[in-house]
PQR file of N, CA, C, O and H, with PARSE charges and radii, in Angstrom:
ATOM      1  N   MET A   1       0.815  -1.162   0.013 -0.4000 1.5000
ATOM      2  CA  MET A   1      -0.007   0.000   0.013 -0.0000 2.0000
ATOM      3  C   MET A   1       0.881   1.246   0.057  0.5500 1.7000
ATOM      4  O   MET A   1       1.939   1.238   0.686 -0.5500 1.4000
ATOM      5  N   ASN A   2       0.461   2.273  -0.589 -0.4000 1.5000
ATOM      6  CA  ASN A   2       1.192   3.504  -0.695 -0.0000 2.0000
ATOM      7  C   ASN A   2       0.270   4.718  -0.331  0.5500 1.7000
ATOM      8  O   ASN A   2      -0.956   4.626  -0.275 -0.5500 1.4000
ATOM      9  H   ASN A   2      -0.399   2.279  -1.100  0.4000 1.0000
ATOM     10  N   ARG A   3       0.965   5.840  -0.093 -0.4000 1.5000
ATOM     11  CA  ARG A   3       0.298   7.085   0.329 -0.0000 2.0000
ATOM     12  C   ARG A   3       0.375   8.137  -0.739  0.5500 1.7000
ATOM     13  O   ARG A   3       0.203   9.316  -0.430 -0.5500 1.4000
ATOM     14  H   ARG A   3       1.961   5.915  -0.139  0.4000 1.0000
ATOM     15  N   ILE A   4       0.629   7.772  -2.013 -0.4000 1.5000
ATOM     16  CA  ILE A   4       0.813   8.726  -3.053 -0.0000 2.0000
ATOM     17  C   ILE A   4      -0.359   9.677  -3.175  0.5500 1.7000
ATOM     18  O   ILE A   4      -0.155  10.875  -3.370 -0.5500 1.4000
ATOM     19  H   ILE A   4       0.769   6.814  -2.264  0.4000 1.0000
ATOM     20  N   LYS A   5      -1.572   9.182  -3.065 -0.4000 1.5000
ATOM     21  CA  LYS A   5      -2.746  10.015  -3.201 -0.0000 2.0000
ATOM     22  C   LYS A   5      -2.747  11.050  -2.109  0.5500 1.7000
ATOM     23  O   LYS A   5      -3.029  12.216  -2.385 -0.5500 1.4000
ATOM     24  H   LYS A   5      -1.738   8.208  -2.907  0.4000 1.0000
ATOM     25  N   GLU A   6      -2.427  10.662  -0.811 -0.4000 1.5000
ATOM     26  CA  GLU A   6      -2.453  11.606   0.273 -0.0000 2.0000
ATOM     27  C   GLU A   6      -1.459  12.711   0.043  0.5500 1.7000
ATOM     28  O   GLU A   6      -1.746  13.875   0.324 -0.5500 1.4000
ATOM     29  H   GLU A   6      -2.197   9.715  -0.586  0.4000 1.0000
ATOM     30  N   VAL A   7      -0.259  12.357  -0.479 -0.4000 1.5000
ATOM     31  CA  VAL A   7       0.832  13.356  -0.650 -0.0000 2.0000
ATOM     32  C   VAL A   7       0.372  14.304  -1.786  0.5500 1.7000
ATOM     33  O   VAL A   7       0.459  15.523  -1.641 -0.5500 1.4000
ATOM     34  H   VAL A   7      -0.025  11.412  -0.707  0.4000 1.0000
ATOM     35  N   LEU A   8      -0.115  13.745  -2.914 -0.4000 1.5000
ATOM     36  CA  LEU A   8      -0.587  14.554  -4.063 -0.0000 2.0000
ATOM     37  C   LEU A   8      -1.643  15.592  -3.552  0.5500 1.7000
ATOM     38  O   LEU A   8      -1.537  16.786  -3.831 -0.5500 1.4000
ATOM     39  H   LEU A   8      -0.185  12.755  -3.033  0.4000 1.0000
ATOM     40  N   ASP A   9      -2.626  15.111  -2.825 -0.4000 1.5000
ATOM     41  CA  ASP A   9      -3.731  15.924  -2.319 -0.0000 2.0000
ATOM     42  C   ASP A   9      -3.205  17.030  -1.406  0.5500 1.7000
ATOM     43  O   ASP A   9      -3.588  18.192  -1.542 -0.5500 1.4000
ATOM     44  H   ASP A   9      -2.713  14.141  -2.599  0.4000 1.0000
ATOM     45  N   LYS A  10      -2.335  16.663  -0.485 -0.4000 1.5000
ATOM     46  CA  LYS A  10      -1.671  17.607   0.428 -0.0000 2.0000
ATOM     47  C   LYS A  10      -0.949  18.727  -0.275  0.5500 1.7000
ATOM     48  O   LYS A  10      -0.992  19.882   0.147 -0.5500 1.4000
ATOM     49  H   LYS A  10      -2.024  15.720  -0.374  0.4000 1.0000
ATOM     50  N   LYS A  11      -0.304  18.378  -1.323 -0.4000 1.5000
ATOM     51  CA  LYS A  11       0.534  19.325  -2.032 -0.0000 2.0000
ATOM     52  C   LYS A  11      -0.244  19.993  -3.183  0.5500 1.7000
ATOM     53  O   LYS A  11       0.295  20.904  -3.810 -0.5500 1.4000
ATOM     54  H   LYS A  11      -0.269  17.440  -1.665  0.4000 1.0000
ATOM     55  N   GLY A  12      -1.450  19.592  -3.476 -0.4000 1.5000
ATOM     56  CA  GLY A  12      -2.289  20.146  -4.505 -0.0000 2.0000
ATOM     57  C   GLY A  12      -1.799  19.822  -5.875  0.5500 1.7000
ATOM     58  O   GLY A  12      -1.966  20.609  -6.807 -0.5500 1.4000
ATOM     59  H   GLY A  12      -1.889  18.852  -2.966  0.4000 1.0000
ATOM     60  N   ILE A  13      -1.184  18.649  -6.014 -0.4000 1.5000
ATOM     61  CA  ILE A  13      -0.566  18.271  -7.289 -0.0000 2.0000
ATOM     62  C   ILE A  13      -1.523  17.282  -8.004  0.5500 1.7000
ATOM     63  O   ILE A  13      -2.073  16.381  -7.370 -0.5500 1.4000
ATOM     64  H   ILE A  13      -1.048  18.010  -5.257  0.4000 1.0000
ATOM     65  N   LYS A  14      -1.705  17.455  -9.279 -0.4000 1.5000
ATOM     66  CA  LYS A  14      -2.562  16.572 -10.074 -0.0000 2.0000
ATOM     67  C   LYS A  14      -1.870  15.312 -10.614  0.5500 1.7000
ATOM     68  O   LYS A  14      -0.692  15.372 -10.967 -0.5500 1.4000
ATOM     69  H   LYS A  14      -1.258  18.187  -9.794  0.4000 1.0000
ATOM     70  N   GLN A  15      -2.542  14.227 -10.684 -0.4000 1.5000
ATOM     71  CA  GLN A  15      -2.092  13.015 -11.225 -0.0000 2.0000
ATOM     72  C   GLN A  15      -1.538  13.204 -12.615  0.5500 1.7000
ATOM     73  O   GLN A  15      -0.547  12.568 -12.975 -0.5500 1.4000
ATOM     74  H   GLN A  15      -3.499  14.179 -10.398  0.4000 1.0000
ATOM     75  N   THR A  16      -2.113  14.010 -13.357 -0.4000 1.5000
ATOM     76  CA  THR A  16      -1.741  14.258 -14.788 -0.0000 2.0000
ATOM     77  C   THR A  16      -0.292  14.837 -14.836  0.5500 1.7000
ATOM     78  O   THR A  16       0.534  14.484 -15.678 -0.5500 1.4000
ATOM     79  H   THR A  16      -2.917  14.527 -13.065  0.4000 1.0000
ATOM     80  N   TRP A  17      -0.063  15.737 -13.879 -0.4000 1.5000
ATOM     81  CA  TRP A  17       1.322  16.308 -13.748 -0.0000 2.0000
ATOM     82  C   TRP A  17       2.406  15.302 -13.426  0.5500 1.7000
ATOM     83  O   TRP A  17       3.496  15.314 -13.999 -0.5500 1.4000
ATOM     84  H   TRP A  17      -0.733  16.023 -13.195  0.4000 1.0000
ATOM     85  N   LEU A  18       2.070  14.435 -12.493 -0.4000 1.5000
ATOM     86  CA  LEU A  18       2.897  13.382 -12.007 -0.0000 2.0000
ATOM     87  C   LEU A  18       3.192  12.414 -13.202  0.5500 1.7000
ATOM     88  O   LEU A  18       4.332  12.019 -13.448 -0.5500 1.4000
ATOM     89  H   LEU A  18       1.185  14.425 -12.028  0.4000 1.0000
ATOM     90  N   ALA A  19       2.120  12.070 -13.907 -0.4000 1.5000
ATOM     91  CA  ALA A  19       2.283  11.171 -15.059 -0.0000 2.0000
ATOM     92  C   ALA A  19       3.255  11.733 -16.107  0.5500 1.7000
ATOM     93  O   ALA A  19       4.127  11.020 -16.602 -0.5500 1.4000
ATOM     94  H   ALA A  19       1.195  12.390 -13.707  0.4000 1.0000
ATOM     95  N   ASP A  20       3.089  13.023 -16.435 -0.4000 1.5000
ATOM     96  CA  ASP A  20       3.927  13.715 -17.359 -0.0000 2.0000
ATOM     97  C   ASP A  20       5.374  13.738 -16.917  0.5500 1.7000
ATOM     98  O   ASP A  20       6.286  13.470 -17.700 -0.5500 1.4000
ATOM     99  H   ASP A  20       2.380  13.602 -16.032  0.4000 1.0000
ATOM    100  N   GLN A  21       5.573  14.066 -15.638 -0.4000 1.5000
ATOM    101  CA  GLN A  21       6.930  14.091 -15.109 -0.0000 2.0000
ATOM    102  C   GLN A  21       7.609  12.745 -15.116  0.5500 1.7000
ATOM    103  O   GLN A  21       8.817  12.663 -15.336 -0.5500 1.4000
ATOM    104  H   GLN A  21       4.833  14.284 -15.002  0.4000 1.0000
ATOM    105  N   LEU A  22       6.878  11.717 -14.887 -0.4000 1.5000
ATOM    106  CA  LEU A  22       7.394  10.265 -14.885 -0.0000 2.0000
ATOM    107  C   LEU A  22       7.541   9.727 -16.222  0.5500 1.7000
ATOM    108  O   LEU A  22       8.316   8.794 -16.436 -0.5500 1.4000
ATOM    109  H   LEU A  22       5.896  11.784 -14.708  0.4000 1.0000
ATOM    110  N   GLY A  23       6.792  10.299 -17.201 -0.4000 1.5000
ATOM    111  CA  GLY A  23       6.821   9.749 -18.529 -0.0000 2.0000
ATOM    112  C   GLY A  23       5.954   8.496 -18.636  0.5500 1.7000
ATOM    113  O   GLY A  23       6.184   7.615 -19.464 -0.5500 1.4000
ATOM    114  H   GLY A  23       6.163  11.056 -17.027  0.4000 1.0000
ATOM    115  N   LYS A  24       4.957   8.458 -17.769 -0.4000 1.5000
ATOM    116  CA  LYS A  24       4.008   7.285 -17.632 -0.0000 2.0000
ATOM    117  C   LYS A  24       2.606   7.738 -18.027  0.5500 1.7000
ATOM    118  O   LYS A  24       2.286   8.927 -18.037 -0.5500 1.4000
ATOM    119  H   LYS A  24       4.771   9.174 -17.096  0.4000 1.0000
ATOM    120  N   SER A  25       1.815   6.779 -18.341 -0.4000 1.5000
ATOM    121  CA  SER A  25       0.470   7.126 -18.728 -0.0000 2.0000
ATOM    122  C   SER A  25      -0.356   7.545 -17.522  0.5500 1.7000
ATOM    123  O   SER A  25      -0.023   7.157 -16.402 -0.5500 1.4000
ATOM    124  H   SER A  25       2.075   5.813 -18.333  0.4000 1.0000
ATOM    125  N   TYR A  26      -1.390   8.303 -17.699 -0.4000 1.5000
ATOM    126  CA  TYR A  26      -2.280   8.675 -16.555 -0.0000 2.0000
ATOM    127  C   TYR A  26      -2.863   7.440 -15.895  0.5500 1.7000
ATOM    128  O   TYR A  26      -3.008   7.390 -14.674 -0.5500 1.4000
ATOM    129  H   TYR A  26      -1.660   8.618 -18.609  0.4000 1.0000
ATOM    130  N   ASN A  27      -3.218   6.383 -16.752 -0.4000 1.5000
ATOM    131  CA  ASN A  27      -3.803   5.180 -16.226 -0.0000 2.0000
ATOM    132  C   ASN A  27      -2.822   4.469 -15.266  0.5500 1.7000
ATOM    133  O   ASN A  27      -3.211   3.921 -14.234 -0.5500 1.4000
ATOM    134  H   ASN A  27      -3.101   6.423 -17.744  0.4000 1.0000
ATOM    135  N   MET A  28      -1.519   4.505 -15.662 -0.4000 1.5000
ATOM    136  CA  MET A  28      -0.559   3.874 -14.816 -0.0000 2.0000
ATOM    137  C   MET A  28      -0.397   4.604 -13.473  0.5500 1.7000
ATOM    138  O   MET A  28      -0.344   3.961 -12.424 -0.5500 1.4000
ATOM    139  H   MET A  28      -1.202   4.950 -16.500  0.4000 1.0000
ATOM    140  N   VAL A  29      -0.319   5.905 -13.502 -0.4000 1.5000
ATOM    141  CA  VAL A  29      -0.193   6.686 -12.297 -0.0000 2.0000
ATOM    142  C   VAL A  29      -1.468   6.504 -11.451  0.5500 1.7000
ATOM    143  O   VAL A  29      -1.386   6.329 -10.236 -0.5500 1.4000
ATOM    144  H   VAL A  29      -0.362   6.426 -14.354  0.4000 1.0000
ATOM    145  N   ASN A  30      -2.633   6.545 -12.093 -0.4000 1.5000
ATOM    146  CA  ASN A  30      -3.865   6.432 -11.378 -0.0000 2.0000
ATOM    147  C   ASN A  30      -3.935   5.026 -10.706  0.5500 1.7000
ATOM    148  O   ASN A  30      -4.546   4.937  -9.642 -0.5500 1.4000
ATOM    149  H   ASN A  30      -2.700   6.687 -13.081  0.4000 1.0000
ATOM    150  N   GLY A  31      -3.363   3.942 -11.243 -0.4000 1.5000
ATOM    151  CA  GLY A  31      -3.239   2.694 -10.640 -0.0000 2.0000
ATOM    152  C   GLY A  31      -2.399   2.738  -9.341  0.5500 1.7000
ATOM    153  O   GLY A  31      -2.713   2.068  -8.357 -0.5500 1.4000
ATOM    154  H   GLY A  31      -2.866   4.014 -12.108  0.4000 1.0000
ATOM    155  N   TYR A  32      -1.335   3.541  -9.375 -0.4000 1.5000
ATOM    156  CA  TYR A  32      -0.461   3.698  -8.196 -0.0000 2.0000
ATOM    157  C   TYR A  32      -1.318   4.464  -7.145  0.5500 1.7000
ATOM    158  O   TYR A  32      -1.412   4.053  -5.989 -0.5500 1.4000
ATOM    159  H   TYR A  32      -1.080   4.085 -10.175  0.4000 1.0000
ATOM    160  N   VAL A  33      -1.908   5.531  -7.564 -0.4000 1.5000
ATOM    161  CA  VAL A  33      -2.686   6.333  -6.645 -0.0000 2.0000
ATOM    162  C   VAL A  33      -3.800   5.672  -5.929  0.5500 1.7000
ATOM    163  O   VAL A  33      -4.074   5.939  -4.759 -0.5500 1.4000
ATOM    164  H   VAL A  33      -1.832   5.865  -8.504  0.4000 1.0000
ATOM    165  N   LYS A  34      -4.464   4.772  -6.673 -0.4000 1.5000
ATOM    166  CA  LYS A  34      -5.609   4.022  -6.146 -0.0000 2.0000
ATOM    167  C   LYS A  34      -5.175   2.654  -5.518  0.5500 1.7000
ATOM    168  O   LYS A  34      -6.017   1.846  -5.126 -0.5500 1.4000
ATOM    169  H   LYS A  34      -4.242   4.555  -7.624  0.4000 1.0000
ATOM    170  N   ASN A  35      -3.864   2.434  -5.440 -0.4000 1.5000
ATOM    171  CA  ASN A  35      -3.321   1.230  -4.904 -0.0000 2.0000
ATOM    172  C   ASN A  35      -3.780  -0.075  -5.614  0.5500 1.7000
ATOM    173  O   ASN A  35      -3.828  -1.153  -5.021 -0.5500 1.4000
ATOM    174  H   ASN A  35      -3.180   3.090  -5.758  0.4000 1.0000
ATOM    175  N   ARG A  36      -4.117   0.092  -6.937 -0.4000 1.5000
ATOM    176  CA  ARG A  36      -4.369  -1.076  -7.741 -0.0000 2.0000
ATOM    177  C   ARG A  36      -3.087  -1.766  -8.148  0.5500 1.7000
ATOM    178  O   ARG A  36      -3.028  -2.978  -8.353 -0.5500 1.4000
ATOM    179  H   ARG A  36      -4.078   0.968  -7.418  0.4000 1.0000
ATOM    180  N   ARG A  37      -2.056  -0.932  -8.258 -0.4000 1.5000
ATOM    181  CA  ARG A  37      -0.734  -1.492  -8.616 -0.0000 2.0000
ATOM    182  C   ARG A  37       0.325  -0.706  -7.830  0.5500 1.7000
ATOM    183  O   ARG A  37       0.113   0.452  -7.470 -0.5500 1.4000
ATOM    184  H   ARG A  37      -2.104   0.053  -8.092  0.4000 1.0000
ATOM    185  N   GLN A  38       1.430  -1.335  -7.579 -0.4000 1.5000
ATOM    186  CA  GLN A  38       2.518  -0.658  -6.770 -0.0000 2.0000
ATOM    187  C   GLN A  38       3.672  -0.348  -7.720  0.5500 1.7000
ATOM    188  O   GLN A  38       4.079  -1.171  -8.541 -0.5500 1.4000
ATOM    189  H   GLN A  38       1.602  -2.275  -7.871  0.4000 1.0000
ATOM    190  N   PRO A  39       4.172   0.856  -7.575 -0.5600 1.5000
ATOM    191  CA  PRO A  39       5.318   1.207  -8.476  0.2800 2.0000
ATOM    192  C   PRO A  39       6.556   0.457  -8.081  0.5500 1.7000
ATOM    193  O   PRO A  39       6.765   0.132  -6.912 -0.5500 1.4000
ATOM    194  N   LYS A  40       7.387   0.181  -9.085 -0.4000 1.5000
ATOM    195  CA  LYS A  40       8.727  -0.378  -8.743 -0.0000 2.0000
ATOM    196  C   LYS A  40       9.464   0.542  -7.897  0.5500 1.7000
ATOM    197  O   LYS A  40       9.190   1.742  -7.868 -0.5500 1.4000
ATOM    198  H   LYS A  40       7.218   0.445 -10.035  0.4000 1.0000
ATOM    199  N   LEU A  41      10.443  -0.012  -7.166 -0.4000 1.5000
ATOM    200  CA  LEU A  41      11.223   0.799  -6.192 -0.0000 2.0000
ATOM    201  C   LEU A  41      11.825   2.018  -6.812  0.5500 1.7000
ATOM    202  O   LEU A  41      11.756   3.101  -6.230 -0.5500 1.4000
ATOM    203  H   LEU A  41      10.665  -0.987  -7.189  0.4000 1.0000
ATOM    204  N   GLU A  42      12.420   1.883  -7.984 -0.4000 1.5000
ATOM    205  CA  GLU A  42      13.040   3.098  -8.620 -0.0000 2.0000
ATOM    206  C   GLU A  42      12.018   4.131  -8.966  0.5500 1.7000
ATOM    207  O   GLU A  42      12.302   5.326  -8.885 -0.5500 1.4000
ATOM    208  H   GLU A  42      12.476   1.004  -8.457  0.4000 1.0000
ATOM    209  N   ILE A  43      10.831   3.715  -9.351 -0.4000 1.5000
ATOM    210  CA  ILE A  43       9.751   4.752  -9.669 -0.0000 2.0000
ATOM    211  C   ILE A  43       9.298   5.363  -8.427  0.5500 1.7000
ATOM    212  O   ILE A  43       9.027   6.564  -8.408 -0.5500 1.4000
ATOM    213  H   ILE A  43      10.600   2.745  -9.416  0.4000 1.0000
ATOM    214  N   LEU A  44       9.186   4.580  -7.307 -0.4000 1.5000
ATOM    215  CA  LEU A  44       8.862   5.208  -6.029 -0.0000 2.0000
ATOM    216  C   LEU A  44       9.847   6.260  -5.545  0.5500 1.7000
ATOM    217  O   LEU A  44       9.470   7.294  -4.993 -0.5500 1.4000
ATOM    218  H   LEU A  44       9.407   3.604  -7.322  0.4000 1.0000
ATOM    219  N   PHE A  45      11.079   5.973  -5.764 -0.4000 1.5000
ATOM    220  CA  PHE A  45      12.139   7.002  -5.477 -0.0000 2.0000
ATOM    221  C   PHE A  45      12.055   8.245  -6.336  0.5500 1.7000
ATOM    222  O   PHE A  45      12.324   9.352  -5.870 -0.5500 1.4000
ATOM    223  H   PHE A  45      11.385   5.133  -6.213  0.4000 1.0000
ATOM    224  N   GLU A  46      11.678   8.060  -7.607 -0.4000 1.5000
ATOM    225  CA  GLU A  46      11.513   9.118  -8.504 -0.0000 2.0000
ATOM    226  C   GLU A  46      10.279  10.028  -8.144  0.5500 1.7000
ATOM    227  O   GLU A  46      10.305  11.253  -8.264 -0.5500 1.4000
ATOM    228  H   GLU A  46      11.459   7.160  -7.986  0.4000 1.0000
ATOM    229  N   ILE A  47       9.229   9.331  -7.705 -0.4000 1.5000
ATOM    230  CA  ILE A  47       8.000  10.025  -7.251 -0.0000 2.0000
ATOM    231  C   ILE A  47       8.325  10.842  -6.007  0.5500 1.7000
ATOM    232  O   ILE A  47       7.854  11.973  -5.887 -0.5500 1.4000
ATOM    233  H   ILE A  47       9.209   8.336  -7.608  0.4000 1.0000
ATOM    234  N   ALA A  48       9.117  10.305  -5.073 -0.4000 1.5000
ATOM    235  CA  ALA A  48       9.451  10.982  -3.845 -0.0000 2.0000
ATOM    236  C   ALA A  48      10.244  12.182  -4.212  0.5500 1.7000
ATOM    237  O   ALA A  48       9.987  13.257  -3.668 -0.5500 1.4000
ATOM    238  H   ALA A  48       9.500   9.387  -5.170  0.4000 1.0000
ATOM    239  N   LYS A  49      11.207  12.077  -5.110 -0.4000 1.5000
ATOM    240  CA  LYS A  49      12.008  13.235  -5.532 -0.0000 2.0000
ATOM    241  C   LYS A  49      11.131  14.315  -6.160  0.5500 1.7000
ATOM    242  O   LYS A  49      11.259  15.494  -5.829 -0.5500 1.4000
ATOM    243  H   LYS A  49      11.416  11.205  -5.552  0.4000 1.0000
ATOM    244  N   LEU A  50      10.225  13.903  -7.082 -0.4000 1.5000
ATOM    245  CA  LEU A  50       9.373  14.948  -7.706 -0.0000 2.0000
ATOM    246  C   LEU A  50       8.413  15.618  -6.758  0.5500 1.7000
ATOM    247  O   LEU A  50       8.034  16.772  -6.960 -0.5500 1.4000
ATOM    248  H   LEU A  50      10.122  12.945  -7.351  0.4000 1.0000
ATOM    249  N   LEU A  51       8.016  14.903  -5.724 -0.4000 1.5000
ATOM    250  CA  LEU A  51       7.051  15.421  -4.744 -0.0000 2.0000
ATOM    251  C   LEU A  51       7.796  16.040  -3.526  0.5500 1.7000
ATOM    252  O   LEU A  51       7.163  16.496  -2.573 -0.5500 1.4000
ATOM    253  H   LEU A  51       8.324  13.966  -5.560  0.4000 1.0000
ATOM    254  N   ASP A  52       9.120  16.047  -3.576 -0.4000 1.5000
ATOM    255  CA  ASP A  52       9.933  16.606  -2.534 -0.0000 2.0000
ATOM    256  C   ASP A  52       9.593  16.072  -1.195  0.5500 1.7000
ATOM    257  O   ASP A  52       9.440  16.849  -0.253 -0.5500 1.4000
ATOM    258  H   ASP A  52       9.635  15.677  -4.350  0.4000 1.0000
ATOM    259  N   VAL A  53       9.460  14.719  -1.048 -0.4000 1.5000
ATOM    260  CA  VAL A  53       9.236  14.015   0.207 -0.0000 2.0000
ATOM    261  C   VAL A  53      10.168  12.811   0.274  0.5500 1.7000
ATOM    262  O   VAL A  53      10.752  12.395  -0.727 -0.5500 1.4000
ATOM    263  H   VAL A  53       9.585  14.088  -1.814  0.4000 1.0000
ATOM    264  N   GLY A  54      10.285  12.280   1.448 -0.4000 1.5000
ATOM    265  CA  GLY A  54      11.051  10.989   1.584 -0.0000 2.0000
ATOM    266  C   GLY A  54      10.286   9.836   1.145  0.5500 1.7000
ATOM    267  O   GLY A  54       9.057   9.855   1.202 -0.5500 1.4000
ATOM    268  H   GLY A  54       9.810  12.618   2.260  0.4000 1.0000
ATOM    269  N   VAL A  55      10.966   8.782   0.688 -0.4000 1.5000
ATOM    270  CA  VAL A  55      10.295   7.538   0.244 -0.0000 2.0000
ATOM    271  C   VAL A  55       9.399   7.069   1.330  0.5500 1.7000
ATOM    272  O   VAL A  55       8.277   6.651   1.048 -0.5500 1.4000
ATOM    273  H   VAL A  55      11.965   8.766   0.642  0.4000 1.0000
ATOM    274  N   LYS A  56       9.845   7.115   2.612 -0.4000 1.5000
ATOM    275  CA  LYS A  56       9.097   6.633   3.740 -0.0000 2.0000
ATOM    276  C   LYS A  56       7.753   7.315   3.834  0.5500 1.7000
ATOM    277  O   LYS A  56       6.795   6.746   4.358 -0.5500 1.4000
ATOM    278  H   LYS A  56      10.757   7.455   2.842  0.4000 1.0000
ATOM    279  N   ASP A  57       7.676   8.583   3.308 -0.4000 1.5000
ATOM    280  CA  ASP A  57       6.392   9.350   3.410 -0.0000 2.0000
ATOM    281  C   ASP A  57       5.354   8.779   2.333  0.5500 1.7000
ATOM    282  O   ASP A  57       4.172   9.122   2.356 -0.5500 1.4000
ATOM    283  H   ASP A  57       8.454   9.045   2.882  0.4000 1.0000
ATOM    284  N   LEU A  58       5.825   7.967   1.476 -0.4000 1.5000
ATOM    285  CA  LEU A  58       4.968   7.449   0.376 -0.0000 2.0000
ATOM    286  C   LEU A  58       4.475   6.017   0.669  0.5500 1.7000
ATOM    287  O   LEU A  58       3.641   5.494  -0.071 -0.5500 1.4000
ATOM    288  H   LEU A  58       6.785   7.689   1.458  0.4000 1.0000
ATOM    289  N   ILE A  59       4.964   5.401   1.706 -0.4000 1.5000
ATOM    290  CA  ILE A  59       4.587   4.038   1.984 -0.0000 2.0000
ATOM    291  C   ILE A  59       3.859   3.907   3.264  0.5500 1.7000
ATOM    292  O   ILE A  59       3.986   4.767   4.136 -0.5500 1.4000
ATOM    293  H   ILE A  59       5.641   5.825   2.308  0.4000 1.0000
ATOM    294  N   ILE A  60       3.081   2.840   3.422 -0.4000 1.5000
ATOM    295  CA  ILE A  60       2.458   2.518   4.696 -0.0000 2.0000
ATOM    296  C   ILE A  60       3.107   1.277   5.155  0.5500 1.7000
ATOM    297  O   ILE A  60       3.032   0.233   4.508 -0.5500 1.4000
ATOM    298  H   ILE A  60       2.978   2.142   2.713  0.4000 1.0000
ATOM    299  N   GLU A  61       3.751   1.388   6.280 -0.4000 1.5000
ATOM    300  CA  GLU A  61       4.511   0.262   6.819 -0.0000 2.0000
ATOM    301  C   GLU A  61       3.517  -0.733   7.500  0.5500 1.7000
ATOM    302  O   GLU A  61       2.553  -0.317   8.143 -0.5500 1.4000
ATOM    303  H   GLU A  61       3.813   2.236   6.806  0.4000 1.0000
ATOM    304  N   GLU A  62       3.772  -2.002   7.344 -0.4000 1.5000
ATOM    305  CA  GLU A  62       3.026  -2.982   8.043 -0.0000 2.0000
ATOM    306  C   GLU A  62       3.405  -3.004   9.522  0.5500 1.7000
ATOM    307  O   GLU A  62       4.579  -2.854   9.862 -0.5500 1.4000
ATOM    308  H   GLU A  62       4.555  -2.340   6.821  0.4000 1.0000
ATOM    309  N   LYS A  63       2.412  -3.191  10.409 -0.4000 1.5000
ATOM    310  CA  LYS A  63       2.742  -3.323  11.815 -0.0000 2.0000
ATOM    311  C   LYS A  63       3.398  -4.655  12.080  0.5500 1.7000
ATOM    312  O   LYS A  63       3.148  -5.627  11.367 -0.5500 1.4000
ATOM    313  H   LYS A  63       1.459  -3.313  10.132  0.4000 1.0000
ATOM    314  N   LYS A  64       4.264  -4.713  13.131 -0.4000 1.5000
ATOM    315  CA  LYS A  64       4.989  -5.991  13.374 -0.0000 2.0000
ATOM    316  C   LYS A  64       4.052  -7.150  13.560  0.5500 1.7000
ATOM    317  O   LYS A  64       4.344  -8.254  13.099 -0.5500 1.4000
ATOM    318  H   LYS A  64       4.467  -3.923  13.710  0.4000 1.0000
ATOM    319  N   GLU A  65       2.943  -6.940  14.216 -0.4000 1.5000
ATOM    320  CA  GLU A  65       2.003  -8.006  14.445 -0.0000 2.0000
ATOM    321  C   GLU A  65       1.408  -8.574  13.180  0.5500 1.7000
ATOM    322  O   GLU A  65       1.069  -9.756  13.114 -0.5500 1.4000
ATOM    323  H   GLU A  65       2.706  -6.044  14.590  0.4000 1.0000
ATOM    324  N   ASP A  66       1.279  -7.691  12.132 -0.4000 1.5000
ATOM    325  CA  ASP A  66       0.802  -8.172  10.864 -0.0000 2.0000
ATOM    326  C   ASP A  66       1.756  -9.076  10.171  0.5500 1.7000
ATOM    327  O   ASP A  66       1.325  -9.883   9.347 -0.5500 1.4000
ATOM    328  H   ASP A  66       1.555  -6.731  12.186  0.4000 1.0000
ATOM    329  N   MET A  67       3.061  -8.995  10.455 -0.4000 1.5000
ATOM    330  CA  MET A  67       4.068  -9.746   9.840 -0.0000 2.0000
ATOM    331  C   MET A  67       4.375 -11.039  10.529  0.5500 1.7000
ATOM    332  O   MET A  67       5.011 -11.917   9.946 -0.5500 1.4000
ATOM    333  H   MET A  67       3.412  -8.340  11.124  0.4000 1.0000
ATOM    334  N   GLN A  68       3.946 -11.178  11.738 -0.4000 1.5000
ATOM    335  CA  GLN A  68       4.164 -12.502  12.519 -0.0000 2.0000
ATOM    336  C   GLN A  68       3.214 -13.576  11.986  0.5500 1.7000
ATOM    337  O   GLN A  68       2.103 -13.301  11.535 -0.5500 1.4000
ATOM    338  H   GLN A  68       3.429 -10.465  12.212  0.4000 1.0000
ATOM    339  N   HIS A  69       3.704 -14.797  12.063 -0.4000 1.5000
ATOM    340  CA  HIS A  69       2.959 -15.955  11.547 -0.0000 2.0000
ATOM    341  C   HIS A  69       1.901 -16.329  12.583  0.5500 1.7000
ATOM    342  O   HIS A  69       1.144 -17.277  12.378 -0.5500 1.4000
ATOM    343  H   HIS A  69       4.607 -15.021  12.430  0.4000 1.0000
TER
END
């Protein structure tokens, strides 16, 4: 899961702008924003740089109890 939508909304940035900057289609970026697909790590770093946030600001970490068997 990612927080790209939250960061875009907070900064007032449109998905179309992000898609243009990444050289990706709107549909691809919309998939990231709606958590239908997760960006590759290098794309996540690029998104963080474009939005001027840390990569950690774009991800939702799982709680430790979620990771235990």
